[in-house]
N, C-alpha and C positions, 0 to 999 in steps of 0.2 A: 608319515602322512602330513601333507601340507594343506593349507587352507587359504581361501580368498574371502575376506570379509567385505561384503558390498553393503554400502549404506547410502542414504540420501538420494534414493532414486527408485527404480522399478526392476525387479528380476522376474521374468516370466518363466515360471517353473512348471513342469509336468504337463505334457500334451497327451496324457493317457486317457483312459476311459472316463476318469473322474473330471476331466476338463483342465483348464489352465488355472494356475494360481498366480497372482501378481503380488509379489512380496516387496515391501518398502525397504527391507534389509534382510540379508541372509549370509550365513557362513557356509560357503561351499567347500566341503572337505574333499580333497583329492587323494586317491590311492594310485599313484603313478599316472597313467593316461586316462584314468576313469574317475567318475564322480562316486565318492563313497557315501556321502550324505549331504543333505541340505537342511540346515537348521535355522529357522526364522527367529528363534528366541535367543540364540546364543549371543554373547558379547565377545568382542575380539580378545584373543589370548596373546601373550607376549610372543613375538616372532611372526605372528600371522600378518599377511599383507592386507592392509586396509585400502579399499578402493572406494573413493568418493565419486559416485555416479553423477553428482551435481545436477539432479533432476533428470538424468538420462536413463538408459535402458541397458540391461544385460539379457541378451536373447541367446537361444541355441544358435550355434554357428550355422551359416547359410550353406545349403546344398544346391549346387547349380549343375543341372544335367545337360546343359548345352553351352559349351565354351569353346568357340572356334580359335580364340587367341587372346592375347594380352601381353603387356609389357613389350610391345613391338614385335611379337612373335606370332605367326600363324602356324597352327599345328600342322596343316597340310605341307608347309615348307620345312618344318623342323620336327619331324616325327621321331624324336629321340629323347633321352633322359633329360638332357640339358634344356631342350625346348619345352618340355612338360613342366620342369621345375620353374622355368622363367614365367610361364603362363600362371602357374599356381601361386607364385610369390606376388605377382601383379594383382591377382584377385583377392588374396589374403588381406591386402590393405583395405578392402571394402567389406570385410566380414565373412567372406566365403571360406569355409573350412573343409568343404568336400566338393569335388568337381569331377566331371567327365570331360576330358579333352575330346574335342569333336571334329571329326574328319568330314569335310565337305566332299560330295561325290568325287571319287578319284578311281584310279586304275586298280585292278586286282593286286598288282605288285605293291602299290602304295598302301592298300588296305592291310596287306600281310605285314609290311614294315611297321605300320602304325600299331597293330595289335601286339606285335612283339615289343615295341617301344614302351607301351604302357605296362606290360608284364615286367619289363626291366625297371621301369620307374617305381612300381610298387615294391619290387624286390630290393631296390635301393633305398627305400624309405622316403621317397619324395613326399613332403607333407601335403595332405589333402587329396591326392589322386586316388580315386575310387575304381576306376575302370575307364572304358572308352565308349563314346557315342559315335557310331558309324552312320552318318546321315546321308542316305543314298549309297550307291547309284541306282538302287532298285526302286526308282520313282517314275512318275509320269512326266514326260516331256511337256505336256500341256500346262503343267503347274511347276516347272523347274525353278522359277525365280532366277536367282543368281547362279544356280548350279549349272556348270557347263553342259550343254546338250550332248556334246560328243563323248561325255563320260557316262552317260546314262545307259544302262544295259540290263538285260534279263539276269536273274539269279540262276547261275549255273551250278551243276553238281559239285565241282571243285571248290567253289566259294562257299557253298552250303556246308561242306565238310569243314572248311577253315573256320567258319563262323561258329560252328557247333563244337569245336575243339575245346577242351578245358582251358580255363584262363585263371590268372591270379585275382582278377577283379571282375566287375560287372561289364557285360557287353550289352549295350543298348543300341538297337538297330531301327532306324527310321525307314519305312517302306511305304509304297503306295499299295493299298490292299488289292486294288484291281489289277496290279502288275505282278503279284506273287501268288502262286498256287496255294490254296488252303492247306494241302498236305505238307508243303514246304514251311509254312507258317507254324503248323503243328509241330514239326520236327524241331524247328528252332526254339519254340517255346519249351518243348520237352527237354532240350539241352541246356535250359536255363537262360537263354537270350531273352532279354526284355524287349518287347516289340512295341513300336509306336507308329501310328499312321500319320503320314505327312507328305507334302509335295504330291498331292493326290487329287484326281478329278473323279473320285469314286462316287457312284450313286449311294443313296442311303442304304439300299440292299447290299451292294458290294462291301460297303463299310461294315455293316452289321455281320456279314459273313466273315470278315476279317476278325472282328472282335470275338466271334464264336470260335475262330480257329487259333486264338491265342494272342492277339494284339490287345494290349492292356492300356495303352497310352495314345495321346495325340500330340503331335509335334507343332509348336507355336500355333495354337488355335486361331482360326480365322485367316491366317496368312498362308498363301499358297495352297489352297484347297477349295473344293467345290462348296459354295455357300449354301446357307439355309434359305430356301424359298418355300412358299406355302404348298406347292404341289410336288417339288423336287427338293427334299430336306438336305440332300448332299451329305458330305462328311461332317460339316458342322452340326447338322440336325442329328446325325447318328451319334456324334460325341455327346450331345445334350441328352440323348435318349438311352445312353449306355452307362456302364460303370467305369468308363475310361478315365484315367487321370490326364488332365490336359495342361500342357505347358502353355504359358502366355507371356508375351513380350510387353511389359508394362513400361514403355518409354515415352508414351504420349504421342508416338509417331506410327508405330506398327498397327495399333488398335485404338480406336477412338474411345473417349471417356464413356459414352453411352454403351458401347459394346462391352467394355470392361465391367460396367455395372450390371448389365444383363448376364454376363458370365457368372459374376458373383451370385446373383439371384438364382440362376438356373443350376449351377454346379456346386458353388460353395467351397470353403477353404479346404475341405477334406479331399476334393477332386481337382482343385485348381492350384497349380504350382507356378511360381515365378521362375523364369528362365532369362538369361541375358542374351543368348545368341551372340555373345561378344566377339568382337574382332580385335586385331592387334593394338588398336588405339587406346584400349582401356589400360590405365596405369602407365601411359607413354605420352610423350609430348608431341609426337609427330602428327601431321595433319593429312597423311595419305599412307596407303600401303598398296601392295601388289597382290592380286588374286588371279591365279591362272593367266598371268601375263597381262592383265588388265589393271589399270590404275583406279583404285578406289579412293575417293576423296571423303574427308570428314567435314561436312558443311552443316553448321548450325545444329550440331549434335547428331547428325544422321550420316550413315555411310552409304555413298551412292556411286554408281558407275557413271560412264559418260552419257548414258541415256536417262539418268535419274532413278534407275532401279535400285531399291534398297538392297544392300549387300551385308546382311547381318546387322548388328546394332553396336552402337557406341554406348554401352550400358553396363553398369556393375550392379550387383544385387542390392546394395544399400539404396541406390537411386531407384531401382525397380520397386523397392518396398515404399520409399517415400512417394513415388508417383502413384502407386496404387492407393496409398492413403489419401493423397490429395484429390484424386479423381473419383474415388468410390466412397470415401468416408469409412472404410473398413477399420474396425478396431484393431489395436496392436496385437492382441492374441491371434486373431484371424490372419493378419499379415505375417506374423512369425510362423504360423503353421504353414502358410503358402511358401515360405522362403526356406523352411527347414524340415518340419515333420512330414509334410505330404510328399516332397521329392524323395526323402529318405525311405519312406514306406513304398513309394513307387518302384524304386530300384532294389527293394528287398533288404534294405539295411535299417529298417525302422526299429529293430531290436537294440541297436547300439548307437544310432545317430539321430539327430533331429529334435531331441527333447532335453531339457534340464531335469534329470531325475537320477537317483541312485542307480548305479550299474551302467549308466550310459557314458560314452566317451566324453571327456572334458573338452568340448568344443564350444567356445563362446564368441559372440559378436557383441562388443560394447559400442553403443551409439550414444550421442548426446541428446539433449532434449529436442533438437530439431531433426533427429534420426540421421545425423551425419556420423560416419564411422570414426571411431576413436582408437580402439585396440581390438586385437583378434588373438584368440588362443586356439591352437590345434593340439589335441591330445595332451592337454595340460600345460603346453608350452606356448609362451607369448611369441607370436610370429610376425606381428605387424602392429 
């Protein structure tokens, strides 16, 4: 058994029913890939690694459910083990210890390849990969955003069978609830597919029907969806009025500061989770990339096409956490929950990921006092 002795900082331990405990020092004892014990009173023993947090933070590793790319790689273009590994390694530099490579609306053939690639990556032990997020193509053209309109299609029986087939990891599927039959949603949910509503022009009633049929999440709240108005609450209103877990892109560009604060007040950290919607520029020096044959430029921190349409985000999880802190004033325990515990729970992995507690996987994000990333551990191994 090995141990990390953290001192001179803050360790956010235990997101369980008893709430968070912020420790100024702690010996975190590891049993292989898992946390065996957390001892706030122990002194370092000979041979134990002492980590001076220097006023910074040790948090549960971040879980990102929407990662289109990173390290110069777009998942749509590289749906293979090497591509997934490159994306994961790029995001690990910023505290992400679990992620879902995300396929932007594509052909049935490409979806099949991507599903198999993620199975292969998990079998190969690629650090951090938890499954796949298939974002579209079963969405509404009226709210497609950067998704190519010619890829949007109805959910057909063969694809339904493919999505419901057993997989090594999580399958998260973004759909427009008004575009998929409730019976199909129920079958997907029964097969273990995690369903999220997004790129949707749903009425409040259509959205609530989708939630009743098995949709449990909302993809990038506020963006590419019917807004909340006082007589037509739309998907945003349904999200607020449901138990759905809502992803949100906290980059200061996709969602305004007042809207972030309203979401925090209306939903709170147990239902609001940070996502990056990251594109290939994260962890890469390039200032442009190609998406479906179109050049996407990274300008002043935003990814835009030739018309200025946002195309995903140039965002990592550590910056999302900092932005949320700056724009909402949320405390570090709430921020940590939105970056780790809530997304882990949403995809059904809350029993082993997203908290610093005995029995959990030893995934850590070490940040300095300014919440800048310093080091990352995945399953007890230092990865960045």
